N, C-alpha and C positions, 0 to 999 in steps of 0.2 A: 504494500500500500504506500502511496506517495502523498505528501502534503501533511499539514498538521492535523487535518480531520480524518486522515486515513482514506480519503477519496482520490481517485485518479481523475485527471482532466484529459479528455480525449479531443484532439483537434478535429474540426469538422471534416477535413479531408480523410482522416482515418475512419471516422464514423460512416462517412459516405461509402468508403470502400468496403467496410464490413456489411453495410446494408445492401449494397449492390451484390455482394457475394451471397447474402441470404435470399435474394430474390431469384437466384438461378433455379432452373427447373430441377426438381428432385432433391433439393437441398432443404434440410430441416434447420430451423432457427436454433435449436438447442445444440446442434453439431457445430454451427458457425460460432456461437457464443463460447463454447468450450474451447475451440481452436484459438480464440483470441483472448481468453481469460476474462470474459465478462459474463454477466448473468443473462439468461434468455429474456428476462423482462426488460433489461436495458436495450437489447437489440430490437425488441418489439416496439419500445418507445421511439427509438431512432427510425424504425420503419414507418411508424405513424407520422413522424415529422416529415419524412421524405414524401409520403403520400399527400400531405398538406402543402408541400412546396416550401417548407421551412428549411429543410436540409437538401441541398442540391447534390444529386448523384453524379459520379464521374461519367463522362461520355464513354461509350463502348468503342473499342478499337476498330471493329468492323462496321461498315455501313451496309445495311441490307436495302435492296431496291425491290419494289414491287413490279411485276411484269405489267406492261401497258398493252392492252389488246384493243385495237381499233376495228370497228365494223367498216365494211366497205361503204363509201359514201353513196347516198342514194343517187340513182340515175337522174339527170336533169329532166324535168317534165317538159314536154313541148310547150312553147310559149302560146298562151291562149290569146287570141285576138280579142281585145276588149272593145266594147262598143264605143263609138266616138262620143265625145261630150259636145253638146250643143248649148250655147248660151243665147237666149233670145231676149232682147230688151229694146223696146221702142221701135219695133219694126226691123231691127238689125239682128242677124243671126251669125254667131261665131262658132265655127266647128273646130274642135281640138281632138287630137289623138286620144284614145282611151287610156293610154299609159302616161298622160301628161301629169306631172306632179300637182298635188292638191294646192300647194302654195301658189303655183303659177296660175291655176284656174281662178283662185281667189283674187289674185292681182288683176287679172283680165276683167273679171266681173266688177271689181271696184272701179276700174278705169272706165268701163262702159256706163256704170251707174253715174259716175261723175260727169260724163258727156251728155247724158240724157236729161 
C-alpha cells in the first residue's frame, strides 16, 4: 500500500488500460483485477466511469472498416414530355415549355400583369 492512508493512486491512463482490457471478449473482471492487484469492485467502478464518458479509453491499435455495398443505380427513366404552360392575360397568350422553371413562369406572369 502506498501513501499515508494506505490507498494507491492510479493514473487515468493506467485505469483506462485496465478497463479496456476488461472489456475484451471472454474476459472476466475478476481475472483482470487480480492481474493488476486491484479489487473487482474498483475495476467495475472504472468501467462505469468509462461508460459515462468520464474516463477516456485508449484508442485501439487496429482500425476496422465496414464493407460498403452499393446497389446499382436505377436506370434513367425516359424523359416525359410535359404539357406546355400557357399564360393568358388581357387577350395575350404566352406559351412556355412544360419543363420551364417555376420561378421563370412567375417572373413572366408578373411582367404580363404589370403591362396589363
